[in-house]
C-alpha positions in Angstrom: -179.5 33.3 23.4 -181.7 33.0 20.3 -181.2 30.2 17.8 -179.7 31.1 14.4 -182.1 33.0 12.1 -182.3 34.6 8.7 -182.1 38.4 8.2 -182.6 40.5 5.1 -181.4 43.9 3.7 -183.3 45.8 1.0 -181.5 47.1 -2.0 -184.6 48.7 -3.4 -185.7 52.1 -4.5 -188.8 53.8 -3.0 -191.4 55.4 -5.3 -189.7 58.7 -5.1 -191.4 61.4 -3.1 -194.7 59.4 -2.9 -195.2 58.1 0.6 -198.4 56.1 -0.1 -196.9 54.2 -3.0 -193.6 53.7 -1.2 -195.4 52.2 1.7 -197.2 49.8 -0.6 -193.8 48.8 -2.0 -192.4 48.4 1.6 -195.3 46.2 2.6 -194.6 44.0 -0.5 -190.9 43.7 0.4 -191.8 42.9 4.0 -194.1 40.1 2.9 -191.5 38.8 0.5 -188.8 38.7 3.1 -191.1 37.0 5.6 -192.1 34.3 3.0 -188.4 33.5 2.5 -187.9 33.0 6.2 -186.3 36.3 7.3 -186.9 37.4 10.9 -185.8 41.0 10.2 -185.7 43.3 7.2 -183.7 46.5 7.2 -184.4 49.4 4.9 -182.0 52.2 3.8 -181.7 55.7 5.2 -184.6 58.0 4.4 -186.2 55.3 2.3 -189.5 57.0 3.0 -190.2 59.0 0.9 -186.7 59.0 -0.7 -183.5 60.9 0.0 -183.5 64.6 -1.1 -180.7 64.4 -3.6 -181.3 67.9 -4.8 -179.4 69.3 -1.7 -176.2 68.1 -3.5 -177.2 69.7 -6.8 -178.5 73.2 -6.3 -179.6 75.8 -3.8 -182.5 75.6 -1.4 -184.1 78.4 -3.4 -184.1 76.2 -6.5 -185.7 73.4 -4.6 -188.4 75.7 -3.3 -189.1 77.0 -6.8 -189.4 73.4 -8.1 -191.8 72.5 -5.3 -189.5 69.9 -4.0 -189.1 71.3 -0.4 -192.8 71.5 0.2 -193.5 68.1 -1.4 -190.7 66.5 0.7 -192.2 68.0 3.9 -195.7 66.8 3.0 -194.5 63.2 2.2 -192.4 62.8 5.3 -193.5 60.2 7.9 -195.1 61.4 11.2 -194.5 59.6 14.5 -198.1 58.8 15.4 -199.5 58.4 11.8 -201.6 55.8 10.2 -198.7 55.3 7.7 -196.4 54.2 10.5 -199.2 52.1 11.9 -199.5 50.4 8.5 -195.9 49.3 8.7 -196.5 48.0 12.2 -199.5 46.0 11.0 -197.4 44.5 8.2 -194.7 43.5 10.6 -197.2 41.8 12.9 -199.2 40.2 10.0 -196.0 38.6 8.7 -194.2 37.9 12.0 -191.1 39.9 11.1 -189.0 42.7 12.6 -188.7 45.8 10.4 -186.1 48.5 10.6 -187.4 51.4 8.6 -185.5 54.5 7.6 -187.6 57.6 7.0 -187.7 61.4 6.9 -189.7 62.2 10.0 -191.9 65.3 10.2 -192.4 66.7 13.7 -194.2 70.0 13.5 -192.2 72.2 11.1 -189.0 70.2 11.6 -187.6 67.2 9.7 -185.4 64.5 11.0 -183.5 61.5 9.6 -185.2 58.8 11.6 -185.1 55.1 12.1 -187.8 52.9 13.6 -187.5 49.3 14.8 -190.8 47.5 14.8 -190.9 44.0 16.2 -192.8 41.0 14.9 -195.8 41.8 17.2 -196.1 45.3 15.6 -194.6 47.1 18.6 -192.2 50.0 18.1 -189.1 49.0 20.0 -186.8 51.8 19.0 -187.2 55.2 17.5 -184.1 57.3 16.9 -183.0 60.4 15.0 -179.7 61.0 13.3 -177.6 62.9 15.8 -175.6 65.0 13.3 -176.8 65.3 9.8 -174.0 66.3 7.4 -173.4 69.9 6.6 -175.4 69.6 3.3 -178.2 67.7 5.0 -178.5 70.4 7.6 -180.2 72.5 4.9 -183.2 70.2 5.4 -182.9 68.2 8.6 -182.5 69.0 12.3 -180.2 67.2 14.8 -181.2 64.3 17.1 -180.7 64.3 20.8 -179.1 62.5 23.8 -181.6 59.6 23.7 -180.6 58.6 20.1 -177.7 56.3 20.9 -179.7 53.3 22.0 -179.5 49.5 21.8 -182.7 47.5 22.6 -183.5 44.0 23.6 -185.5 41.9 21.2 -186.3 38.3 20.6 -183.4 38.4 18.1 -180.9 39.8 20.5 -179.7 43.3 21.1 -180.3 45.6 18.1 -178.9 49.0 17.4 -178.7 51.4 14.4 -177.0 54.4 13.0 -177.5 56.2 9.7 -174.9 56.9 7.0 -172.0 59.2 8.1 -172.8 58.6 11.8 -170.4 55.6 11.1 -167.6 58.1 10.7 -168.0 59.3 14.4 -165.9 57.0 16.6 -167.7 58.1 19.8 -171.2 57.4 18.4 -170.0 54.0 17.4 -168.3 53.3 20.7 -171.4 54.3 22.7 -173.3 51.5 20.9 -170.4 49.0 21.1 -170.5 49.4 24.9 -174.1 48.2 24.9 -173.3 44.8 23.4 -175.1 44.8 20.1 -175.9 41.4 18.5 -177.1 43.1 15.4 -176.4 46.5 14.0 -178.2 48.3 11.1 -175.9 50.6 9.2 -178.4 52.4 7.0 -177.1 54.1 3.8 -179.2 56.1 1.3 -177.3 55.3 -1.9 -174.0 56.0 -3.5 -174.9 57.8 -6.8 -172.9 61.0 -6.4 -169.9 61.7 -8.6 -167.4 64.6 -9.1 -168.0 66.1 -5.7 -164.9 67.1 -3.7 -164.0 65.0 -0.7 -166.9 62.6 -1.3 -165.7 59.1 -0.3 -166.4 56.1 -2.6 -169.0 53.4 -2.1 -166.2 51.0 -1.2 -165.0 53.4 1.5 -168.4 53.6 3.1 -168.8 49.8 2.9 -165.5 49.6 4.8 -167.0 51.6 7.6 -169.8 49.0 7.9 -167.3 46.2 7.8 -165.0 47.7 10.4 -168.1 48.4 12.6 -168.8 44.6 12.6 -165.2 43.8 13.6 -164.9 46.4 16.3 -168.3 45.7 17.8 -168.2 41.9 17.5 -171.7 42.1 15.9 -173.5 41.4 12.6 -173.9 44.5 10.5 -176.8 44.9 8.1 -176.1 47.6 5.5 -179.2 48.3 3.3 -178.7 50.7 0.4 -181.1 52.0 -2.3 -180.3 52.4 -6.0 -181.3 55.7 -7.6 -183.5 55.2 -10.6 -183.1 56.9 -14.0 -186.5 58.6 -13.3 -185.1 60.3 -10.3 -182.1 61.5 -12.3 -184.4 62.9 -15.0 -186.6 64.6 -12.4 -183.8 66.4 -10.6 -181.1 67.0 -13.2 -182.1 69.9 -15.5 -178.5 70.9 -16.4 -175.4 68.9 -17.6 -173.7 69.9 -14.4 -176.3 68.2 -12.3 -176.3 65.1 -14.5 -172.6 64.9 -14.0 -173.1 64.8 -10.3 -176.1 62.5 -9.9 -176.2 59.2 -11.8 -178.5 56.2 -11.7 -177.5 53.2 -9.6 -175.5 53.4 -6.4 -177.0 50.4 -4.7 -174.3 48.6 -2.6 -176.2 46.6 0.1 -174.3 44.0 2.1 -174.4 42.0 5.4 -171.2 41.6 7.4 -170.3 38.9 10.0 -168.6 39.8 13.3 -165.3 38.9 11.7 -165.9 41.7 9.2 -166.4 39.2 6.3 -169.2 39.9 3.8 -172.0 37.3 3.9 -173.8 38.1 0.6 -173.0 38.1 -3.1 -173.7 41.7 -3.9 -176.3 42.8 -6.5 -175.3 45.1 -9.4 -175.5 48.7 -8.2 -178.5 49.5 -10.5 -180.4 46.4 -9.6 -183.2 46.0 -7.0 -183.6 43.0 -4.7 -183.3 41.5 -1.2 -180.1 40.1 0.3 -180.2 37.4 3.0 -177.8 36.0 5.5 -177.9 33.6 8.5 -177.3 35.1 11.9 -175.9 33.1 14.8 -176.0 35.1 18.0 -173.4 32.6 19.5 -170.9 33.9 16.9 -171.4 37.4 18.1 -170.9 36.3 21.7 -167.7 34.4 20.7 -166.4 37.5 18.9 -166.7 39.6 22.0 -165.1 36.9 24.1 -162.1 37.3 21.8 -162.2 41.2 21.7 -164.5 43.2 23.9 -164.3 47.0 23.8 -166.5 47.2 27.0 -164.5 44.6 28.9 -161.2 42.8 28.7 -160.0 44.7 25.5 -160.7 48.1 27.0 -158.4 50.5 29.0 -161.0 52.5 30.9 -158.3 53.6 33.3 -156.8 55.6 30.4 -159.7 56.7 28.2 -163.4 56.1 28.6 -166.9 57.4 27.7 -169.1 58.6 30.5 -172.5 60.2 30.6 -176.2 60.0 31.6 -177.8 56.6 32.1 -180.5 57.3 29.5 -177.9 56.5 26.8 -178.0 52.8 27.5 -177.0 50.2 30.0 -173.4 51.1 29.7 -174.1 54.8 30.4 -172.1 55.9 27.4 -172.1 59.4 26.0 -169.9 61.5 23.8 -167.7 63.0 26.5 -164.2 61.5 26.5 -162.5 61.5 29.9 -158.8 60.8 29.9 
């Protein structure tokens, strides 16, 4: 069991739709977190090269006419690219684990991806969002059966999901069964207004908080504010300006008890949030309530599936 250590979540905006400059900013944030003693830094969903907010504002045809679709494709991160290698070098140079959220380009397809790179610069986990939301499916493809994984690291067992995946009870349960010490709940931002059935930032934070309590693990919830420059770039009508507003940063870190560990930053402010992690606390939380053990009723309802979904063999098939 590792000794207690410091972790960090980023509430920072990328340099929108500019992969090279966003990588430069990421390396600076990685260096800052390491200098301040953090052993892991977590970035928001699709932090590279920025979330495609126009999908909530107008049609794909409008995005094509504005050149946004092509630019987003060009600026996405490729799996075996020198850009990803530069993140790995930064992690190794500073001796820190990095959980990066990015738009991943694979041929002509785009995915909402998360990479975990350890403090030696090795990729320990690469996953894709299993089910992008209905609006996101205009841009992104779905992940696959290997994308519900928890990996062993020097910091403990680490897993991750992106945004509304935390509304899927079976996705969450598949990771709970794999005994996470640390979970990264990556969110893009919460800048949207006046959209029917769009939950509030506090509702989404509650999902991260409940994940910590249910899984008996620490939850890192990075979140990026939207800058006024992004609003000006994408909002060419009053209707769009009414939907997308600057701000939306609500980063937080939660203890296995579900309690927040950080004083939040204002939603329009950038910065890094830190918290102390004690893996023994996560172990004690599961001793009190363990969904894969004494608190389960697998004789009544359970998950079962192929072994490639983790040590617990959990999949999304419910058998009752």
